[in-house]
VMD Tcl script that draws the C-alpha trace (Angstrom):
set ca {
  {-128.24 133.31 -11.22}
  {-128.34 136.44 -13.87}
  {-125.97 134.13 -16.07}
  {-128.30 131.13 -15.65}
  {-131.42 133.42 -16.37}
  {-130.00 134.77 -19.77}
  {-128.70 130.93 -20.61}
  {-132.43 130.22 -20.43}
  {-134.24 132.90 -21.83}
  {-131.47 132.84 -24.97}
  {-131.66 129.10 -25.36}
  {-135.62 129.32 -25.67}
  {-135.59 132.26 -27.97}
  {-133.37 130.77 -30.16}
  {-135.59 127.53 -30.31}
  {-138.61 129.42 -30.52}
  {-136.68 130.87 -33.63}
  {-136.10 127.51 -35.11}
  {-139.33 125.85 -34.27}
  {-138.85 123.72 -32.02}
  {-141.92 122.65 -30.20}
  {-143.14 123.81 -26.83}
  {-142.60 120.40 -24.98}
  {-139.29 119.79 -26.15}
  {-138.31 123.67 -24.84}
  {-140.05 122.67 -21.63}
  {-138.50 119.33 -20.85}
  {-134.77 120.15 -21.83}
  {-133.84 123.90 -22.05}
  {-135.82 125.04 -19.29}
  {-135.21 122.05 -16.93}
  {-131.45 121.72 -18.11}
  {-130.77 125.46 -18.21}
  {-132.17 126.20 -14.75}
  {-129.74 123.34 -13.47}
  {-126.33 124.65 -15.64}
  {-125.00 126.84 -12.26}
  {-124.73 123.49 -10.43}
  {-123.63 121.60 -13.62}
  {-120.71 124.47 -14.02}
  {-120.15 124.68 -10.69}
  {-119.40 120.60 -9.78}
  {-117.53 120.70 -12.77}
  {-115.49 123.48 -11.75}
  {-115.41 121.85 -7.85}
  {-114.30 118.51 -9.25}
  {-111.27 120.04 -11.16}
  {-110.12 122.11 -8.95}
  {-109.66 119.21 -6.52}
  {-112.77 119.76 -4.01}
  {-115.28 116.92 -4.59}
  {-117.04 118.27 -1.44}
  {-118.03 121.13 -3.03}
  {-118.90 119.25 -6.13}
  {-121.11 116.36 -4.64}
  {-122.49 118.96 -1.49}
  {-123.73 120.83 -4.34}
  {-125.90 118.39 -5.80}
  {-127.22 116.78 -2.84}
  {-127.78 120.33 -1.26}
  {-129.42 121.90 -4.13}
  {-131.84 118.51 -4.77}
  {-132.49 118.75 -0.59}
  {-133.17 122.71 -0.84}
  {-135.33 122.35 -4.17}
  {-138.02 120.01 -2.43}
  {-137.71 121.11 1.39}
  {-136.89 124.88 0.75}
  {-138.33 125.81 -2.88}
  {-141.10 123.44 -3.34}
  {-142.05 124.57 0.59}
  {-142.04 128.45 -0.28}
  {-144.25 127.74 -3.68}
  {-146.59 125.52 -1.04}
  {-147.11 128.50 1.43}
  {-147.46 131.20 -1.40}
  {-150.33 128.65 -3.08}
  {-151.21 125.21 -2.85}
  {-149.14 123.55 -5.60}
  {-151.25 121.02 -7.14}
  {-149.96 118.23 -8.95}
  {-150.67 116.16 -12.25}
  {-151.37 112.03 -11.36}
  {-149.86 111.00 -14.42}
  {-146.61 112.97 -14.17}
  {-146.15 112.25 -10.60}
  {-146.45 108.27 -11.37}
  {-144.02 108.72 -14.17}
  {-141.32 111.72 -13.26}
  {-141.57 111.27 -9.59}
  {-140.17 107.40 -10.12}
  {-137.88 108.59 -12.13}
  {-136.59 111.03 -9.51}
  {-136.92 108.34 -6.62}
  {-134.77 105.86 -9.08}
  {-132.17 108.57 -9.78}
  {-132.16 109.44 -6.32}
  {-131.23 105.75 -5.09}
  {-129.33 105.06 -7.90}
  {-127.45 108.10 -6.13}
  {-127.70 106.58 -2.34}
  {-126.13 103.53 -4.26}
  {-123.52 105.54 -5.96}
  {-122.43 107.65 -3.03}
  {-122.13 104.79 -0.63}
  {-119.45 103.09 -2.65}
  {-117.09 106.03 -1.35}
  {-116.70 106.93 -4.67}
  {-117.78 107.95 -7.85}
  {-115.95 107.27 -10.88}
  {-116.19 107.15 -14.42}
  {-118.27 103.87 -14.96}
  {-120.98 105.26 -12.91}
  {-121.17 108.74 -14.10}
  {-121.56 106.77 -17.23}
  {-124.54 104.99 -16.66}
  {-126.35 108.08 -15.06}
  {-125.86 110.58 -18.13}
  {-126.42 107.40 -20.01}
  {-129.61 107.03 -17.84}
  {-130.62 110.83 -18.72}
  {-130.38 110.38 -22.08}
  {-132.87 107.62 -22.56}
  {-135.14 108.98 -20.23}
  {-135.40 112.26 -22.72}
  {-135.79 109.93 -25.41}
  {-138.39 108.14 -23.80}
  {-140.69 110.89 -22.81}
  {-139.99 113.31 -26.16}
  {-141.18 109.46 -27.82}
  {-144.21 108.75 -25.84}
  {-145.35 112.26 -25.62}
  {-145.40 113.19 -29.14}
  {-147.83 110.27 -29.76}
  {-150.51 111.34 -27.13}
  {-150.78 114.84 -25.22}
  {-151.46 113.63 -21.55}
  {-151.38 116.04 -18.35}
  {-147.15 115.92 -18.39}
  {-146.45 117.32 -21.73}
  {-149.09 119.71 -20.88}
  {-146.99 120.54 -17.53}
  {-143.95 121.14 -19.90}
  {-145.54 123.27 -22.55}
  {-146.84 125.62 -19.39}
  {-142.98 125.41 -18.35}
  {-142.22 126.91 -21.34}
  {-144.45 129.18 -21.21}
  {-143.63 130.85 -18.46}
  {-140.87 132.39 -20.24}
  {-141.18 135.55 -22.40}
  {-143.07 134.92 -25.85}
  {-141.40 138.31 -27.47}
  {-139.20 137.70 -30.49}
  {-135.50 138.69 -29.88}
  {-134.19 137.35 -33.04}
  {-131.84 134.48 -33.65}
  {-128.79 137.03 -33.35}
  {-129.97 138.48 -30.37}
  {-131.08 135.27 -28.98}
  {-127.79 133.74 -29.77}
  {-125.93 136.55 -28.05}
  {-127.94 136.59 -25.01}
  {-127.51 132.86 -24.72}
  {-123.60 133.16 -24.96}
  {-123.24 136.24 -22.55}
  {-125.56 134.17 -20.09}
  {-122.78 131.00 -20.90}
  {-120.07 132.91 -19.86}
  {-121.56 134.38 -16.54}
  {-122.15 131.26 -15.67}
  {-118.81 130.06 -16.14}
  {-117.39 133.11 -14.29}
  {-119.47 133.06 -11.51}
  {-119.34 129.40 -11.36}
  {-115.36 130.23 -10.85}
  {-115.45 132.94 -8.27}
  {-118.29 131.19 -6.77}
  {-116.31 127.66 -6.15}
  {-112.96 129.63 -5.34}
  {-114.78 131.62 -2.53}
  {-116.39 128.75 -1.32}
  {-113.02 126.98 -0.73}
  {-111.60 130.09 0.82}
  {-114.38 130.28 3.11}
  {-114.27 126.88 3.83}
  {-110.54 127.65 4.96}
  {-111.00 130.68 6.59}
  {-113.90 129.42 8.89}
  {-112.45 126.11 9.77}
  {-115.82 124.57 8.24}
  {-115.15 121.01 5.85}
  {-116.03 121.98 2.14}
  {-118.69 119.29 1.79}
  {-120.96 121.47 4.27}
  {-120.24 125.03 1.88}
  {-120.96 122.95 -0.80}
  {-124.35 121.65 0.71}
  {-125.53 125.38 1.79}
  {-124.16 128.09 0.48}
  {-123.17 126.67 -2.87}
  {-126.40 124.77 -3.38}
  {-128.30 127.60 -2.44}
  {-126.86 130.18 -4.86}
  {-126.65 127.58 -7.53}
  {-130.51 126.93 -7.00}
  {-131.58 130.35 -7.53}
  {-133.06 130.15 -11.05}
  {-135.43 126.83 -9.86}
  {-136.61 129.40 -7.22}
  {-137.60 132.29 -9.09}
  {-139.29 129.49 -12.00}
  {-141.14 127.52 -9.14}
  {-142.05 131.14 -7.20}
  {-143.48 132.66 -10.73}
  {-145.59 129.52 -11.04}
  {-146.77 129.36 -8.02}
  {-148.08 133.03 -8.23}
  {-149.44 132.38 -11.43}
  {-151.37 129.74 -10.24}
  {-149.50 127.06 -12.06}
  {-148.71 124.61 -9.14}
  {-148.07 121.80 -11.54}
  {-145.25 123.61 -13.32}
  {-143.63 124.83 -9.92}
  {-143.85 120.51 -9.04}
  {-142.56 119.55 -12.44}
  {-139.70 121.95 -12.20}
  {-138.46 120.93 -8.84}
  {-138.75 117.06 -9.94}
  {-137.25 117.91 -13.39}
  {-134.30 119.47 -11.74}
  {-133.80 117.07 -9.33}
  {-133.63 114.34 -12.02}
  {-131.15 116.45 -13.97}
  {-129.16 117.18 -11.05}
  {-128.36 113.53 -10.39}
  {-128.41 111.83 -13.87}
  {-126.80 115.00 -15.41}
  {-124.47 116.79 -13.34}
  {-123.28 114.06 -11.21}
  {-123.15 111.89 -14.06}
  {-121.07 114.05 -16.52}
  {-119.07 115.45 -13.31}
  {-117.79 112.11 -12.55}
  {-117.20 111.15 -16.09}
  {-115.01 114.14 -16.47}
  {-113.09 113.94 -12.96}
  {-114.25 110.74 -11.05}
  {-115.52 112.12 -7.07}
  {-114.38 110.74 -4.03}
  {-117.14 110.89 -1.28}
  {-116.86 112.78 1.98}
  {-117.69 110.36 4.50}
  {-120.23 112.96 6.56}
  {-121.91 113.36 2.86}
  {-122.08 109.29 2.84}
  {-123.31 109.07 6.79}
  {-126.18 111.63 6.82}
  {-126.46 114.08 4.07}
  {-127.42 111.53 1.47}
  {-130.20 109.79 3.89}
  {-131.68 113.68 4.19}
  {-132.37 113.49 0.62}
  {-133.23 110.42 0.43}
  {-136.08 111.04 3.27}
  {-136.97 114.32 1.67}
  {-137.60 112.86 -1.71}
  {-139.71 110.23 -0.42}
  {-141.65 112.74 1.80}
  {-142.48 114.53 -1.32}
  {-143.62 111.88 -3.34}
  {-145.94 110.89 -0.36}
  {-147.09 114.35 0.29}
  {-147.64 114.97 -3.41}
  {-149.79 111.42 -3.46}
  {-151.81 112.49 -0.60}
  {-155.11 114.24 -2.21}
  {-152.82 115.25 -5.44}
  {-151.51 118.66 -3.88}
  {-149.20 119.62 -1.92}
  {-150.63 122.34 0.94}
  {-149.68 125.31 2.79}
  {-149.11 123.55 6.15}
  {-147.50 120.91 4.19}
  {-145.00 123.73 2.63}
  {-144.20 125.52 5.92}
  {-143.08 122.07 7.68}
  {-141.03 121.42 4.64}
  {-139.37 125.02 4.91}
  {-139.23 124.39 9.33}
  {-137.35 120.81 8.04}
  {-134.99 122.04 5.92}
  {-134.05 125.16 8.51}
  {-133.52 122.44 11.04}
  {-131.24 120.27 8.62}
  {-129.30 123.52 8.17}
  {-128.98 124.13 11.88}
  {-128.01 120.57 12.38}
  {-125.45 121.01 9.62}
  {-123.91 124.26 11.12}
  {-124.09 122.64 14.91}
  {-121.86 119.65 14.07}
  {-119.15 122.39 12.84}
}
mol new
graphics top color blue
foreach p $ca { graphics top sphere $p radius 0.5 }
foreach p [lrange $ca 0 end-1] q [lrange $ca 1 end] { graphics top cylinder $p $q radius 0.2 }
display resetview
């Protein structure tokens, strides 16, 4: 968590010093930066021969982002939704989720599927940048606000680079300990690596999203909290699952294909439906989402 925070702050400070626009910072650096722990952890788990942790981390992070993090943000303050951002980015998130379902149901996510997912992320980012540079929409304003959540204090190029590198090193070391600890814990408790990946690992790597969304909610910027979740889930599937499968093809554990992938799809659809109803997610809906997350965890642990 500390490594991810330093990584984002250093990258954003460096980008500001180089004159990168707030739109690009919010769309790429903040969204991708908060997903770096998931990326590094899933890569290390795949290389360590633990696909259950790698895939479980991605699916568990997406489920946690929606039910736990967005739910908690909505309980703190009702989360407003920009209609234009929901129509575009929400549909991209749904399409990415359906692509993930299709890949998981084949029983393995190979390099071909990984290349397709990663390529789709590049196309999406380029399309958004080109569209938003021509016209400043509500979606663009949301990304600008997301960048503005981070401190504006100038650090200087050298110090920003140092913070970025320290953050990257801490994230790599933290992920290595997290993966080795998760493998050992699964063995000691007699639990599958997939369950450990879906729960402990996913919650741990999702802490940057939790921090960003809670700060946004407390500042009354619910659209930023919502956009952070949507962007993170898109990055998790297209970027992290795609790049992980490119580096090391993944075999899907049967339990994930039979149960957890459908929980992720149901959570995604429920989030979009709730957001479309009145263009907000209220406290009551947030509380229900948190309870749904607790129920899913209870089912997972009861099945062990």
